[in-house]
C-alpha positions as CSV (number, residue, x, y, z in Angstrom):
1,M,-107.3,-12.5,-93.2
2,I,-107.6,-12.3,-96.4
3,A,-111.0,-12.8,-98.0
4,A,-111.8,-15.4,-100.4
5,A,-114.5,-13.5,-102.9
6,L,-115.8,-10.0,-102.8
7,L,-118.4,-9.7,-101.4
8,D,-122.1,-8.2,-101.7
9,C,-122.0,-5.0,-99.9
10,L,-119.3,-3.5,-102.5
11,V,-120.4,-1.7,-105.1
12,V,-117.3,-2.7,-107.5
13,G,-119.1,-3.4,-111.2
14,N,-118.4,-5.7,-114.0
15,A,-115.6,-8.0,-113.5
16,T,-113.3,-7.3,-116.1
17,A,-109.5,-8.8,-116.8
18,A,-108.1,-6.1,-116.1
19,T,-109.6,-5.5,-112.8
20,Q,-108.9,-7.4,-109.3
21,A,-108.8,-7.3,-105.9
22,I,-105.6,-6.7,-104.4
23,V,-106.2,-6.4,-100.7
24,Q,-109.3,-7.9,-99.1
25,E,-109.7,-7.8,-95.3
26,D,-112.8,-9.7,-93.1
27,F,-111.5,-10.0,-89.8
28,E,-112.1,-12.8,-89.8
29,S,-109.0,-14.7,-87.9
30,S,-106.8,-12.6,-85.5
31,W,-105.7,-9.1,-85.6
32,P,-104.0,-9.0,-89.5
33,G,-101.3,-7.1,-89.0
34,W,-102.5,-4.0,-89.9
35,D,-100.8,-1.3,-87.8
36,V,-102.9,0.6,-85.2
37,G,-102.5,3.4,-82.6
38,D,-104.1,5.9,-81.2
39,D,-103.4,10.0,-81.8
40,T,-104.2,11.3,-78.5
41,P,-102.7,8.2,-75.8
42,A,-102.6,11.6,-73.0
43,S,-106.8,11.1,-72.9
44,G,-106.2,7.1,-72.8
45,Y,-105.0,4.6,-74.9
46,D,-107.8,3.6,-77.5
47,Y,-107.7,1.9,-80.6
48,W,-109.0,-0.8,-83.0
49,G,-109.5,-4.0,-83.0
50,T,-111.6,-7.1,-83.8
51,T,-114.8,-7.5,-82.1
52,T,-117.7,-10.5,-82.2
53,Y,-120.1,-7.4,-80.5
54,R,-121.1,-6.9,-84.4
55,S,-120.5,-7.9,-87.8
56,H,-121.5,-7.4,-90.9
57,Q,-120.7,-11.0,-92.7
58,G,-119.1,-14.1,-90.9
59,S,-118.7,-13.3,-87.1
60,H,-116.1,-10.5,-86.6
61,S,-115.5,-7.0,-87.7
62,A,-113.1,-4.2,-86.8
63,W,-113.8,-1.9,-84.1
64,C,-112.2,1.7,-83.1
65,A,-112.6,1.3,-79.9
66,Q,-111.7,-2.4,-79.0
67,V,-108.7,-1.7,-77.1
68,G,-109.0,0.7,-74.2
69,N,-110.3,1.9,-70.7
70,N,-113.7,4.5,-70.9
71,S,-113.2,7.9,-69.1
72,Y,-117.2,8.1,-68.4
73,F,-118.0,4.7,-67.0
74,G,-114.4,3.8,-65.6
75,Q,-114.4,0.5,-67.9
76,P,-113.0,-1.6,-70.6
77,N,-114.7,-0.2,-74.0
78,A,-114.9,-3.5,-75.1
79,D,-117.2,-4.5,-71.5
80,V,-119.5,-1.5,-72.3
81,H,-119.2,-1.0,-75.7
82,C,-119.2,2.7,-76.1
83,Y,-115.7,4.5,-77.5
84,D,-113.6,6.5,-75.3
85,V,-113.9,11.1,-75.5
86,D,-110.7,12.4,-76.9
87,M,-109.8,9.5,-79.2
88,G,-107.7,9.9,-82.6
89,A,-107.2,6.0,-82.8
90,Y,-106.1,5.0,-86.6
91,M,-105.6,1.2,-88.4
92,Y,-103.8,1.3,-91.7
93,I,-101.9,-0.9,-94.0
94,P,-99.3,-0.1,-96.3
95,L,-99.8,-0.3,-100.3
96,S,-97.1,-0.6,-102.7
97,G,-96.7,-1.2,-106.5
98,L,-99.8,1.3,-107.5
99,S,-98.4,3.8,-109.1
100,G,-99.1,1.6,-112.7
101,Y,-102.2,1.0,-111.8
102,D,-104.5,3.1,-114.3
103,S,-107.1,3.7,-111.0
104,V,-108.1,2.2,-107.3
105,T,-111.0,1.6,-105.8
106,L,-111.3,1.5,-101.7
107,S,-114.4,-0.6,-100.8
108,F,-116.1,-1.5,-97.3
109,C,-118.6,-1.8,-95.3
110,Y,-119.0,0.3,-92.0
111,W,-121.8,0.7,-89.0
112,A,-121.6,4.1,-86.9
113,V,-123.4,5.1,-83.6
114,T,-122.2,8.4,-82.4
115,G,-123.1,11.6,-80.7
116,S,-125.9,13.6,-81.9
117,D,-124.6,16.5,-80.1
118,T,-121.4,16.4,-81.1
119,W,-119.2,17.9,-84.5
120,G,-116.0,15.8,-84.0
121,D,-117.5,12.1,-83.1
122,N,-116.7,10.3,-86.8
123,L,-115.1,7.7,-89.0
124,E,-112.4,8.7,-91.9
125,V,-110.3,7.1,-94.2
126,W,-107.4,8.6,-95.1
127,A,-104.9,8.0,-98.0
128,F,-101.3,8.8,-97.8
129,G,-98.4,9.1,-100.7
130,G,-95.2,9.6,-99.0
131,I,-95.8,12.8,-97.2
132,V,-98.6,13.8,-98.0
133,A,-102.1,13.0,-97.0
134,G,-105.5,13.0,-98.7
135,L,-109.1,12.9,-96.9
136,M,-111.1,10.1,-98.8
137,W,-113.8,9.8,-97.2
138,T,-115.4,11.4,-93.7
139,Q,-118.7,10.3,-92.1
140,E,-121.5,12.7,-92.1
141,D,-121.5,14.8,-88.8
142,Y,-125.6,15.1,-89.6
143,S,-125.8,11.4,-89.7
144,P,-124.5,9.8,-86.4
145,N,-126.4,7.2,-86.8
146,S,-125.9,4.8,-90.3
147,S,-128.7,3.2,-89.4
148,G,-127.3,-0.8,-90.2
149,W,-124.7,-1.3,-92.1
150,Q,-123.6,0.6,-94.9
151,S,-121.1,0.1,-98.2
152,V,-119.1,2.8,-99.5
153,S,-116.6,3.0,-102.7
154,V,-114.0,5.6,-102.5
155,S,-111.0,6.2,-105.3
156,V,-107.8,6.1,-104.5
157,P,-104.8,8.1,-105.9
158,P,-102.9,5.2,-107.6
159,S,-99.8,7.5,-105.9
160,S,-101.2,6.4,-102.5
161,T,-98.6,4.2,-99.9
162,T,-100.9,4.0,-97.5
163,I,-105.3,3.7,-96.9
164,S,-105.7,4.7,-93.1
165,F,-109.5,4.6,-91.2
166,Y,-109.2,7.1,-88.3
167,F,-111.9,7.7,-85.7
168,V,-112.2,10.7,-83.5
169,S,-114.2,11.8,-80.9
170,D,-113.8,15.3,-79.3
171,P,-113.2,15.8,-75.4
172,T,-116.7,16.1,-74.3
173,V,-118.9,13.2,-73.1
174,G,-121.9,12.5,-74.7
175,L,-125.6,11.3,-73.8
176,G,-124.1,8.1,-75.0
177,P,-123.8,4.8,-74.9
178,Y,-122.4,5.4,-78.2
179,E,-120.6,2.6,-80.1
180,G,-118.2,4.3,-82.4
181,A,-118.2,2.8,-85.8
182,Y,-117.4,-0.7,-87.0
183,V,-115.3,-1.3,-90.9
184,D,-115.8,-4.6,-92.5
185,D,-114.8,-6.4,-95.6
186,I,-112.5,-4.0,-96.9
187,V,-111.6,-4.5,-100.2
188,V,-109.1,-2.0,-102.4
189,T,-109.6,-3.2,-106.6
190,A,-107.3,-1.8,-108.8
191,T,-107.9,-1.5,-112.4
192,D,-104.4,-2.2,-115.2
193,S,-105.2,-1.7,-119.1
194,T,-101.7,-1.3,-119.5
195,P,-99.7,-4.3,-120.8
196,P,-96.3,-4.8,-119.0
197,E,-93.1,-4.6,-121.6
198,S,-90.5,-6.6,-122.0
199,S,-87.3,-8.2,-124.4
200,V,-85.2,-10.6,-124.7
201,S,-81.8,-9.4,-123.9
202,S,-78.6,-9.8,-126.1
203,L,-77.1,-13.3,-127.3
204,A,-73.6,-13.5,-129.0
205,A,-73.2,-13.4,-132.5
206,Y,-72.6,-17.1,-133.0
207,K,-73.6,-20.2,-131.3
208,T,-71.8,-23.5,-130.9
209,T,-74.3,-25.9,-128.7
210,S,-77.9,-26.9,-130.0
211,S,-78.6,-25.8,-126.7
212,F,-78.1,-22.0,-124.9
213,S,-80.1,-19.4,-122.4
214,V,-81.8,-16.7,-123.3
215,A,-82.1,-14.1,-120.9
216,Y,-85.2,-11.8,-121.2
217,A,-85.8,-8.9,-118.6
218,A,-89.8,-8.0,-118.3
219,A,-91.7,-5.5,-115.8
220,D,-95.2,-4.1,-115.1
221,D,-95.9,-1.0,-113.4
222,G,-99.1,-2.2,-111.9
223,S,-99.9,-5.5,-111.3
224,G,-96.4,-7.4,-112.5
225,V,-95.9,-10.0,-114.2
226,T,-96.5,-13.5,-114.3
227,D,-94.9,-15.1,-117.0
228,V,-93.5,-14.7,-120.8
229,E,-94.2,-16.5,-123.7
230,L,-91.0,-16.7,-126.1
231,Y,-91.1,-16.5,-129.7
232,Y,-88.0,-17.7,-132.4
233,R,-88.0,-17.7,-136.5
234,L,-85.3,-20.0,-138.3
235,G,-84.0,-17.5,-140.7
236,T,-84.4,-13.6,-141.3
237,S,-88.2,-14.3,-143.0
238,G,-91.3,-15.6,-142.4
239,S,-93.6,-16.1,-139.4
240,F,-92.2,-16.5,-135.4
241,L,-93.2,-19.6,-133.6
242,Q,-93.9,-19.6,-130.2
243,Y,-90.9,-21.7,-128.1
244,T,-93.2,-24.7,-126.2
245,T,-91.2,-28.1,-124.5
246,T,-92.4,-31.5,-123.3
247,S,-91.9,-29.5,-120.2
248,N,-94.2,-26.8,-120.7
249,P,-96.1,-27.4,-123.1
250,S,-97.9,-23.7,-122.4
251,G,-94.6,-21.8,-123.0
252,H,-95.1,-20.0,-120.2
253,W,-91.6,-19.1,-118.7
254,T,-91.8,-17.6,-115.4
255,T,-87.9,-17.6,-114.9
256,S,-84.7,-16.1,-116.7
257,P,-83.2,-17.3,-118.6
258,I,-84.8,-19.5,-120.6
259,T,-82.9,-22.6,-122.0
260,F,-83.5,-23.1,-126.0
261,D,-83.0,-26.3,-127.7
262,T,-82.5,-26.0,-131.4
263,T,-82.6,-29.6,-132.2
264,A,-86.1,-29.2,-131.3
265,A,-86.3,-26.3,-133.3
266,G,-85.1,-27.1,-136.7
267,G,-81.4,-27.2,-136.1
268,D,-78.1,-25.1,-137.5
269,G,-79.3,-21.8,-138.5
270,T,-79.7,-17.6,-137.8
271,Y,-82.0,-17.6,-135.1
272,Q,-83.9,-14.4,-134.1
273,F,-86.2,-13.6,-131.3
274,Y,-88.8,-12.0,-128.8
275,T,-91.1,-12.3,-126.4
276,R,-94.3,-11.0,-124.8
277,A,-95.4,-10.7,-121.4
278,T,-98.4,-11.0,-119.6
279,D,-99.6,-9.4,-116.3
280,T,-101.6,-10.5,-113.4
281,F,-105.2,-8.7,-114.3
282,G,-104.4,-11.0,-118.0
283,N,-102.7,-8.0,-120.2
284,M,-100.8,-9.4,-122.4
285,E,-98.7,-7.0,-124.6
286,S,-98.1,-6.6,-128.5
287,A,-95.8,-8.8,-130.9
288,P,-93.1,-6.4,-131.2
289,G,-92.4,-4.5,-134.6
290,T,-89.2,-6.6,-135.1
291,Y,-87.3,-9.2,-133.0
292,D,-85.0,-8.3,-129.8
293,A,-81.7,-10.8,-130.3
294,T,-80.6,-13.0,-132.4
295,T,-77.4,-15.6,-133.2
296,I,-76.1,-17.8,-135.8
297,V,-76.6,-21.3,-134.4
298,D,-73.2,-23.1,-135.8
299,T,-73.0,-26.5,-134.1
300,V,-71.3,-28.1,-137.1
301,A,-67.0,-27.9,-137.9
302,P,-66.2,-26.4,-141.7
303,S,-64.4,-28.8,-143.8
304,T,-61.1,-29.2,-145.4
305,I,-59.9,-30.9,-148.7
306,K,-56.5,-30.7,-150.6
307,S,-55.5,-30.8,-153.6
308,V,-52.3,-31.4,-155.2
309,A,-51.5,-30.3,-158.6
310,G,-48.4,-31.4,-160.6
311,T,-46.3,-34.3,-162.6
312,A,-48.0,-37.5,-161.2
313,G,-45.4,-40.0,-161.0
314,S,-45.8,-43.5,-159.3
315,N,-46.7,-44.7,-155.8
316,G,-47.8,-41.3,-154.7
317,W,-44.3,-39.0,-155.7
318,Y,-44.6,-36.3,-157.7
319,L,-41.8,-35.9,-160.7
320,S,-42.2,-32.2,-160.5
321,S,-42.5,-29.5,-157.9
322,V,-46.2,-29.0,-156.4
323,T,-48.7,-26.6,-156.8
324,V,-51.5,-27.3,-153.4
325,T,-54.6,-26.1,-152.7
326,L,-57.0,-26.0,-149.8
327,V,-60.6,-25.8,-150.0
328,S,-62.8,-24.9,-147.0
329,S,-66.6,-24.9,-146.3
330,D,-68.6,-24.0,-144.1
331,S,-72.9,-23.6,-144.8
332,T,-73.4,-21.7,-141.2
333,S,-70.9,-19.1,-140.1
334,G,-68.7,-19.4,-142.7
335,V,-65.3,-20.0,-142.8
336,G,-63.4,-17.6,-140.3
337,A,-59.7,-19.1,-141.3
338,T,-57.4,-22.0,-142.6
339,R,-54.0,-23.4,-141.3
340,Y,-51.2,-25.2,-142.5
341,R,-48.1,-26.0,-141.9
342,I,-45.3,-29.4,-142.9
343,D,-42.9,-31.3,-141.6
344,S,-44.2,-29.6,-138.2
345,G,-42.8,-26.2,-139.1
346,S,-45.0,-23.1,-138.3
347,W,-48.3,-22.5,-138.7
348,Q,-49.5,-20.3,-141.5
349,D,-52.3,-18.6,-142.5
350,Y,-53.4,-20.2,-145.8
351,T,-54.9,-17.3,-148.7
352,T,-54.1,-19.0,-151.5
353,S,-52.3,-22.1,-153.3
354,F,-48.7,-22.6,-152.8
355,G,-45.8,-23.6,-154.7
356,Y,-43.4,-26.1,-152.9
357,A,-40.6,-27.8,-154.5
358,T,-38.4,-29.8,-152.0
359,E,-37.9,-33.1,-152.6
360,G,-38.3,-35.7,-150.5
361,S,-41.1,-37.3,-148.3
362,H,-43.4,-34.4,-146.5
363,T,-45.7,-34.0,-144.2
364,I,-48.8,-31.4,-144.5
365,E,-51.2,-30.0,-141.4
366,Y,-54.1,-28.8,-141.9
367,Y,-57.5,-27.5,-140.8
368,S,-60.1,-24.8,-141.0
369,A,-62.0,-23.0,-138.0
370,D,-65.5,-21.7,-138.8
371,N,-66.7,-17.9,-137.8
372,A,-68.6,-19.4,-134.8
373,G,-65.5,-20.6,-133.4
374,N,-65.7,-25.0,-134.3
375,S,-62.8,-26.1,-135.5
376,E,-62.7,-29.2,-137.5
377,S,-60.0,-31.8,-136.4
378,H,-56.3,-31.5,-137.8
379,W,-55.8,-33.3,-141.0
380,T,-52.5,-34.8,-141.5
381,D,-51.9,-36.1,-145.3
382,S,-48.2,-37.2,-147.1
383,M,-46.8,-35.1,-150.0
384,K,-43.8,-36.4,-151.9
385,I,-41.4,-35.0,-154.2
386,D,-38.8,-36.5,-156.4
387,S,-38.5,-34.6,-159.4
388,G,-34.7,-35.8,-160.2
389,Q,-33.6,-39.0,-162.7
390,P,-31.3,-41.3,-159.8
391,S,-27.7,-41.2,-160.9
392,M,-25.6,-43.8,-162.8
393,T,-21.7,-44.4,-164.0
394,I,-20.3,-47.3,-165.3
395,D,-16.9,-47.9,-165.1
396,Q,-16.1,-49.5,-168.9
397,P,-15.4,-46.7,-170.7
398,N,-17.0,-46.6,-174.0
399,G,-15.5,-48.5,-176.7
400,T,-13.9,-51.2,-174.8
401,S,-12.6,-54.1,-176.2
402,F,-13.2,-57.6,-175.2
403,K,-11.4,-60.8,-176.1
404,K,-13.5,-63.1,-175.0
405,S,-17.2,-64.2,-175.7
406,T,-17.9,-63.1,-172.2
407,A,-18.0,-59.5,-170.8
408,T,-18.5,-58.0,-167.6
409,V,-20.0,-54.8,-167.1
410,S,-20.3,-53.0,-163.4
411,W,-21.7,-49.4,-162.4
412,A,-22.7,-47.3,-159.9
413,C,-26.4,-46.3,-159.4
414,A,-28.1,-45.0,-156.3
415,D,-31.6,-42.6,-156.0
416,N,-31.3,-40.1,-152.9
417,V,-35.2,-39.8,-152.9
418,S,-37.6,-42.3,-153.3
419,G,-35.0,-44.9,-153.6
420,L,-34.1,-47.5,-156.3
421,K,-37.1,-49.5,-158.0
422,L,-35.5,-51.5,-160.9
423,L,-32.4,-52.0,-162.9
424,E,-32.5,-53.1,-166.3
425,Y,-30.6,-54.4,-169.2
426,S,-30.5,-54.2,-172.7
427,L,-28.4,-55.9,-174.8
428,D,-28.1,-55.3,-178.8
429,D,-31.0,-53.3,-178.5
430,A,-32.9,-56.3,-177.3
431,A,-36.0,-56.4,-174.9
432,Y,-35.2,-55.1,-171.1
433,K,-34.2,-57.2,-168.8
434,S,-33.7,-57.2,-165.0
435,C,-30.9,-57.1,-163.0
436,T,-29.6,-57.0,-159.5
437,G,-26.4,-55.3,-158.1
438,D,-23.7,-53.2,-159.5
439,S,-22.6,-55.9,-162.3
440,L,-23.4,-58.2,-165.0
441,S,-21.5,-60.3,-166.8
442,L,-22.5,-61.1,-170.3
443,T,-21.8,-65.1,-171.8
444,E,-21.6,-66.3,-175.5
445,L,-21.1,-63.3,-177.0
446,K,-20.3,-62.9,-180.7
447,D,-17.4,-61.4,-182.0
448,G,-18.4,-58.2,-183.6
449,A,-19.9,-54.4,-182.3
450,H,-22.1,-54.2,-179.7
451,T,-24.0,-52.1,-177.4
452,I,-25.3,-52.2,-173.8
453,A,-27.9,-50.0,-172.5
454,L,-28.5,-50.2,-168.5
455,K,-32.0,-48.3,-167.4
456,A,-32.6,-47.4,-163.7
457,T,-36.0,-46.8,-162.6
458,D,-37.1,-45.2,-158.9
459,N,-40.0,-45.5,-156.7
460,A,-41.2,-42.1,-158.0
461,G,-41.1,-43.3,-161.7
462,N,-38.1,-41.1,-162.7
463,T,-35.1,-43.1,-165.1
464,V,-32.3,-43.0,-166.5
465,E,-30.5,-44.7,-168.9
466,R,-26.7,-45.1,-170.6
467,T,-25.0,-47.1,-173.7
468,L,-22.2,-48.6,-174.3
469,S,-20.6,-49.3,-176.9
470,F,-17.6,-52.4,-177.3
471,D,-16.5,-55.1,-179.2
472,V,-15.7,-58.9,-179.3
473,N,-12.9,-60.5,-181.8
474,T,-11.6,-64.2,-180.5
475,N,-10.0,-64.5,-184.1
476,V,-6.9,-66.0,-183.0
477,F,-5.0,-64.8,-186.1
478,S,-6.7,-61.2,-186.0
479,T,-4.4,-58.5,-184.8
480,S,-7.4,-57.4,-182.6
481,G,-8.0,-61.1,-181.4
482,P,-7.0,-62.2,-178.3
483,M,-3.0,-63.1,-180.1
484,G,-3.0,-60.0,-182.1
485,P,0.5,-58.9,-179.4
486,W,1.7,-61.9,-180.0
487,L,1.0,-62.5,-184.1
488,D,2.5,-59.0,-184.6
489,I,5.6,-60.6,-183.9
490,G,5.0,-63.7,-185.3
491,L,4.4,-61.3,-188.5
492,L,7.8,-59.3,-188.4
493,I,9.8,-61.4,-188.1
494,V,8.4,-63.9,-191.1
495,A,8.5,-60.2,-193.0
496,S,12.0,-60.0,-192.0
497,G,13.4,-63.5,-192.9
498,I,11.6,-62.7,-196.1
499,I,13.4,-59.4,-197.2
500,L,16.8,-61.8,-195.6
501,V,16.1,-63.9,-197.9
502,V,16.0,-61.6,-201.1
503,V,18.7,-59.5,-200.3
504,L,20.9,-62.6,-200.2
505,A,19.2,-63.8,-203.2
506,L,20.1,-60.7,-205.0
507,K,23.8,-60.9,-203.6
508,R,24.1,-64.0,-205.1
509,R,22.9,-63.0,-208.9
510,R,25.1,-60.3,-208.5
511,G,28.0,-62.3,-207.9
512,K,27.6,-64.7,-210.8
513,K,28.0,-62.1,-213.3
514,E,30.8,-61.0,-212.6
515,P,33.3,-63.6,-213.4
516,M,31.4,-63.7,-217.2
517,A,31.8,-60.3,-217.7
518,R,35.4,-60.4,-216.8
519,G,35.7,-63.2,-219.3
520,R,33.9,-61.7,-222.1
521,A,36.1,-58.2,-221.8
522,D,39.0,-61.0,-221.9
């Protein structure tokens, strides 16, 4: 099993944040999963296993010949406590990821008794890296008896992928009984002073939600990354702040991506990010010289204001062509486009103010979208233009003469755009009065010349005015009065009679003078 702490037989120096044990084995449980075997099985299969016969601490250790039968005694090695001849027993453990460490140290305790007359019975430690093998340590041939438990500490190349404990014996039977080698309390320590590296993955140029994912990548060639800290700032200057949440107040993140919420970080704006990673040895990378990723957070749609310039009339109507101006604004990502359409026509991109002159009531729709992709709701407004006067025609010709004290004036008046609102008349320059319908009856008119002014006003405020002159003559003795034709005839008859009387009188006078002339002649 993996031991809980470094043991006192090991010389590991002062513990620092950059040095940790990556393998600890005290063999106090069942065989821990090391690979075991015998390179010389032809002479009998003998290899390592756990035993309680000897131990450094606790009750167990690993013995080089726990499994197998003894050639000299013809009994199991474990029963006679002697190792066999011609052994090549090994136990090894694979190691991964050492290449990122500054140094690797193997420490262990051993107890050995081998035949003093042999030159080939001893304990060795090998390190393997790929296909390259290296002998790290060997029991001295001239010291077959370790005189109790001894501690060993040896450097191992960081390129090593396997560490193996190897016990070899030659074919010669020793004077025995010789127990061989025991190993206990194995510790592999590594020193890592190189911090990990991390970076925030690139972000989209714009974000339209207040909460979004910030992905990062982190790696460590040595002990491995334990967590990262995410730093941010709102804007493009000033200090960076560590990102924490109520659910993660320490701000140590172990899983990518991190959900970043701007509601707790300052709201919309430009955000810049970087990370700092920490490895299992406590090494933390320094803050980078610049940020890793940036994005603009814009959760608010732009706004657009419409203004119309022209000659204003009444009831929201314009009396002239108009100029329409759309002013859009977006404080964060900026306005990307403004579009409009009139009377459900095709949408058009707005670039500058535009004129419109078509009479009638129109519907104008418009909206803007910002560079982040937010689009405001479509605005719908009315736009009404009536630039023409109402039409008006008076039926009576100018100069009409009326023979009575009453007169009827009729007309035709219409407005096909905004519609008629008011009809008024003024008699002989008096104040205007309203009227309805298509005719007007005037009563109690005095004899003489008159004028009547008719004025029509549409709902937009356009007016048209027409003036009619007429006269009234109710004098029966006037030739232009109601008896005018008959009076002309009567006067003609009277005049003719007077002329006849005069002619007859003249003729009579001439007739009387002739006799007198004749008498005097006589």
